[in-house]
C-alpha positions in Angstrom: 29.2 -56.7 -32.1 25.4 -56.5 -32.4 25.0 -60.0 -31.0 27.4 -59.5 -28.1 25.9 -59.2 -24.6 25.3 -55.7 -23.5 27.8 -54.4 -21.0 26.4 -53.7 -17.5 25.2 -50.2 -16.7 28.0 -49.2 -14.4 28.2 -45.8 -12.8 30.4 -44.7 -15.7 27.9 -45.9 -18.2 25.0 -44.2 -16.4 27.0 -41.0 -16.2 27.5 -41.3 -20.0 23.8 -41.7 -20.5 23.1 -38.7 -18.3 25.6 -36.6 -20.4 23.8 -37.7 -23.6 20.5 -36.7 -22.2 21.8 -33.2 -21.4 23.1 -32.9 -25.0 19.7 -34.0 -26.5 17.8 -31.6 -24.2 20.0 -28.6 -25.1 20.5 -29.3 -28.8 17.7 -31.5 -30.2 15.2 -28.7 -30.3 12.7 -30.4 -32.6 13.4 -34.0 -31.9 13.5 -33.7 -28.1 9.7 -33.3 -27.6 9.2 -36.6 -29.4 12.1 -38.4 -27.8 10.8 -37.7 -24.3 7.7 -39.9 -25.1 9.9 -43.0 -25.6 9.9 -45.3 -22.6 13.1 -46.3 -20.8 15.6 -47.8 -21.6 14.9 -47.0 -25.2 14.7 -43.3 -24.5 18.3 -43.2 -23.1 19.5 -45.3 -26.0 18.2 -42.8 -28.5 19.6 -39.9 -26.5 23.0 -41.7 -26.7 22.7 -42.1 -30.5 21.7 -38.4 -30.8 24.7 -37.3 -28.8 27.1 -39.5 -30.8 25.8 -38.2 -34.1 25.9 -34.7 -32.8 29.6 -35.2 -32.1 30.1 -36.5 -35.6 28.3 -33.5 -37.0 30.6 -31.2 -35.0 33.6 -32.7 -36.6 32.5 -31.4 -40.0 31.6 -28.0 -38.8 34.2 -25.3 -39.1 34.8 -22.3 -36.8 33.5 -19.3 -38.6 36.0 -17.1 -37.0 38.9 -19.3 -38.0 37.7 -21.7 -40.7 39.2 -25.2 -40.8 40.2 -26.4 -44.2 37.9 -29.1 -45.6 40.7 -31.6 -45.9 41.6 -31.2 -42.3 38.0 -31.7 -41.2 37.8 -34.8 -43.4 40.9 -36.1 -41.6 39.2 -35.6 -38.3 36.1 -37.5 -39.5 38.2 -40.4 -40.8 40.1 -40.5 -37.5 36.8 -40.6 -35.7 35.6 -43.4 -38.0 38.8 -45.4 -37.1 38.1 -44.9 -33.4 34.5 -46.0 -33.8 35.5 -49.1 -35.7 38.0 -50.0 -32.9 35.3 -49.6 -30.2 32.9 -51.8 -32.2 35.5 -54.5 -32.9 36.7 -54.7 -29.3 33.2 -55.3 -27.9 32.0 -54.7 -24.4 35.3 -55.0 -22.6 37.6 -53.0 -24.7 39.2 -49.6 -23.8 37.2 -46.5 -24.6 38.2 -43.0 -25.8 37.8 -40.1 -23.3 34.8 -38.4 -24.8 31.8 -38.8 -22.5 29.4 -40.3 -25.0 31.5 -43.4 -25.8 30.3 -45.7 -22.9 26.6 -45.0 -23.7 27.2 -45.5 -27.4 29.0 -48.8 -26.9 26.2 -50.0 -24.6 23.5 -49.2 -27.2 25.5 -50.9 -30.0 25.7 -54.0 -27.9 22.2 -54.0 -26.6 20.2 -53.2 -29.8 20.4 -54.6 -33.3 21.8 -51.4 -34.9 23.7 -52.1 -38.1 27.1 -50.3 -37.9 26.9 -49.6 -41.6 24.3 -46.9 -40.7 27.1 -45.1 -38.7 29.4 -45.3 -41.6 26.8 -43.9 -44.0 26.2 -41.0 -41.6 30.0 -40.2 -41.6 30.0 -40.5 -45.4 27.3 -37.8 -45.5 29.4 -35.5 -43.3 32.3 -35.9 -45.8 30.0 -35.2 -48.7 29.0 -31.9 -47.0 32.6 -30.8 -46.9 33.2 -31.0 -50.6 29.8 -31.2 -52.4 28.0 -27.9 -52.6 25.8 -28.6 -55.7 23.5 -31.5 -56.7 22.9 -32.3 -60.4 19.6 -34.1 -59.9 17.3 -35.6 -57.3 19.1 -39.0 -57.4 22.2 -37.3 -56.0 20.2 -35.4 -53.4 18.3 -38.5 -52.4 21.7 -40.2 -51.7 22.7 -37.3 -49.5 19.3 -37.4 -47.7 19.7 -41.1 -47.0 23.2 -40.6 -45.5 22.3 -37.7 -43.2 18.7 -38.4 -42.3 17.4 -41.8 -43.4 20.1 -43.7 -41.4 19.0 -41.8 -38.3 15.5 -43.3 -38.8 16.9 -46.7 -39.4 18.9 -46.6 -36.2 15.8 -45.3 -34.3 13.5 -48.2 -35.5 16.3 -50.6 -34.6 16.1 -49.3 -31.0 12.3 -48.8 -30.9 11.6 -52.3 -32.4 9.5 -52.9 -35.5 7.8 -55.7 -37.3 8.4 -56.6 -40.9 11.8 -56.4 -42.5 12.9 -54.6 -45.7 9.5 -53.0 -46.3 9.5 -51.3 -42.9 13.1 -50.2 -43.3 12.0 -48.7 -46.7 9.3 -46.7 -44.9 11.9 -45.4 -42.4 14.2 -44.4 -45.3 11.4 -42.5 -46.9 10.6 -40.7 -43.6 14.2 -39.6 -43.3 14.1 -38.2 -46.8 10.9 -36.3 -46.0 12.5 -34.7 -42.9 15.7 -33.8 -44.7 13.8 -32.2 -47.6 11.9 -30.2 -45.0 15.2 -29.1 -43.5 16.6 -28.1 -46.9 13.6 -25.9 -47.7 13.6 -24.3 -44.2 17.4 -23.5 -44.4 17.4 -22.5 -48.1 18.6 -18.9 -47.5 21.0 -19.8 -44.8 22.6 -22.5 -46.8 22.9 -20.3 -49.9 24.7 -17.6 -47.8 27.2 -20.3 -47.0 27.6 -21.2 -50.7 25.5 -24.5 -50.5 22.6 -25.1 -52.8 20.9 -28.4 -52.2 18.1 -27.9 -54.7 19.0 -30.0 -57.7 20.3 -28.1 -60.7 17.8 -29.9 -62.9 15.0 -28.4 -60.9 16.4 -24.9 -61.0 16.7 -25.2 -64.8 13.2 -26.6 -65.0 11.7 -23.4 -63.5 14.3 -21.0 -65.0 15.4 -20.0 -61.6 19.2 -19.6 -61.4 21.8 -20.1 -58.8 22.5 -16.4 -58.9 18.8 -15.8 -58.2 19.0 -18.0 -55.1 22.2 -16.5 -53.9 20.8 -13.0 -54.4 17.6 -13.8 -52.5 15.3 -13.2 -55.6 11.6 -14.1 -55.0 9.3 -14.1 -58.0 6.9 -16.3 -59.8 9.6 -18.6 -60.9 10.7 -19.0 -57.3 7.1 -19.7 -56.3 6.8 -22.5 -58.9 10.1 -24.0 -57.9 9.1 -24.0 -54.2 5.7 -25.6 -55.0 7.5 -28.4 -56.8 9.9 -29.0 -53.9 7.1 -28.8 -51.3 5.0 -31.4 -53.2 8.0 -33.7 -53.4 8.6 -33.5 -49.6 4.9 -34.1 -49.1 5.0 -37.2 -51.2 7.7 -38.7 -49.0 5.6 -38.0 -45.9 2.8 -39.8 -47.7 4.9 -42.7 -48.7 6.0 -43.2 -45.1 2.6 -42.6 -43.6 2.2 -46.2 -42.4 5.5 -46.4 -40.6 4.0 -46.0 -37.1 1.9 -49.1 -37.6 5.0 -51.2 -37.8 6.8 -49.7 -34.8 6.5 -51.4 -31.4 3.5 -49.9 -29.6 5.4 -48.2 -26.8 7.4 -46.1 -29.3 4.7 -45.2 -31.9 4.0 -41.9 -30.2 7.6 -40.8 -30.4 7.8 -41.7 -34.1 4.6 -39.9 -34.9 5.4 -36.8 -32.8 8.8 -36.3 -34.5 7.1 -36.6 -37.9 4.3 -34.2 -37.1 6.7 -31.5 -35.8 8.6 -31.6 -39.1 5.4 -31.8 -41.1 4.3 -28.7 -39.2 7.4 -26.9 -40.5 6.6 -27.9 -44.0 3.0 -26.8 -43.6 4.3 -23.4 -42.6 6.6 -23.2 -45.6 3.7 -24.3 -47.9 1.5 -21.5 -46.5 4.0 -18.9 -47.5 7.1 -20.2 -49.4 8.7 -16.8 -49.7 9.2 -16.6 -45.9 12.2 -19.0 -46.1 14.2 -16.3 -47.8 13.6 -13.7 -45.0 13.1 -15.6 -41.7 13.6 -18.9 -40.1 10.5 -21.1 -40.0 9.9 -22.7 -36.6 7.3 -24.1 -34.3 6.9 -22.6 -30.9 7.6 -24.7 -27.8 3.9 -24.6 -27.1 3.1 -26.0 -30.6 5.7 -28.8 -30.2 4.4 -29.6 -26.7 0.9 -29.8 -28.1 1.9 -32.2 -30.8 3.7 -34.4 -28.3 0.5 -34.4 -26.1 -1.6 -35.2 -29.2 0.7 -38.2 -29.9 0.2 -39.6 -26.4 -3.6 -39.4 -26.9 -3.6 -40.8 -30.4 -5.3 -44.2 -30.7 -5.0 -44.8 -34.5 -1.8 -44.8 -36.4 -3.3 -45.3 -39.9 
């Protein structure tokens, strides 16, 4: 389907793009400031992908008041996957489901060289989250980060445009891992309260910090050493992906850099006081995010 001609932007398609924009504006709290810097029509395309992936994410989420069994949520995800495959197979003229993001999603998948395997990987990550609540080592965690974050970056660069080939995709993969590792550290206490521990078991053992310690909110020198190790790992993936912007089409470099800097700002706050993640949610203010977005528009060098 990636080589099929893009369907025309009919009133229905435009209404779908408008809906996706509203979803991104209301839900993409950290990404939105960067996404706004993208020129049209790429901006609307990324909004559409965000709304689509948000819908996928909602399939895996349970209602806390009336939790949905994991197997039932998995069935919803697989039904969604089947619907997505049908839309991709039928091309620009096939019937569409009723959800308002489908016309924009189909347009994007026809208009840009987005590999559908990225969408399948993302759905696989949602399934993993239903059943996998512990990670033995970093290899397992890396695989999860790839599925839920790196593929987002790979879709984005497919829309933004980039030079190079496998090497640039590798940079985008590393950038996604950096962002997801930041998320994991930021949400450490919240995830633990839900019974999820993303920090690899081998790392907990390395620093003699137990799962019970984490579930109990224990902060001590062992916690500090564990967090320092995790922060340095995340920093290394930001460093390994530092040249990504150089390979993105010039009109989208500011977006890519701003999104990275917002998440790097979260990691910097965590690094300044790692124990804060156990008592409060780390965040940047709207003013700080706006400042980084403005800095991205003024930035001349992407080295």
